[in-house]
C-alpha angles and dihedrals in degrees: 000000000000122000091243090055091048091050091051090051090047091052092050091048092047091051092049091049092042091236101162098183094053092042092052096050093047091049091050092049091046089053090053091047089054090052091049091050091053093055117110112263095030109159113207091202088066095047096125091053090050091049092049091048090052092050091048093047093048092047092050091051091051091047090056091047092054092068091048093052092045087057089063090064116205093000094059099036096097094049092045089053091049091051092047088055091050094049092047092046094050094045091088090070095044124093111256113253127208115266123244095268094052091044090050090053091052091050094046090051092049092048090051092046092052094040093227101129110151094012105119091184089068093063094101093048094049093045092048093050093047091049093047094050099037105023098142095037101056140051109242096215091050091049091050093050094046095046091054091045094049095045 
């Protein structure tokens, strides 16, 4: 079953069960999917890839917003909680990324391979190589943080 079909079924179920949080996030994602499908160069044969990219992009944006709302303290707590639900809910359609320990191992191996241990100026090079070789497996912000930490 395609992701778009699953989302349509989820929306129907959320509406039947009067689950407003789930309904709202699915509607928002479906709106963004519609926008992506209307872009020039859209290839219908790659629809599932487009849908997954939209879900991933939306989830990343919400993840960044969580920290911002948490910074507002009590005033932003409700919105941060809503966004955490959305990110958690959408995670089932996102590709699984390596955890911090596995990402750290990749970075340590790349640093050793390049022989740049202790050279902070090589951070961009190491990050770029990790992202090029393992783009779908790792979280870019985690890679960036760990590279700087390990160098």
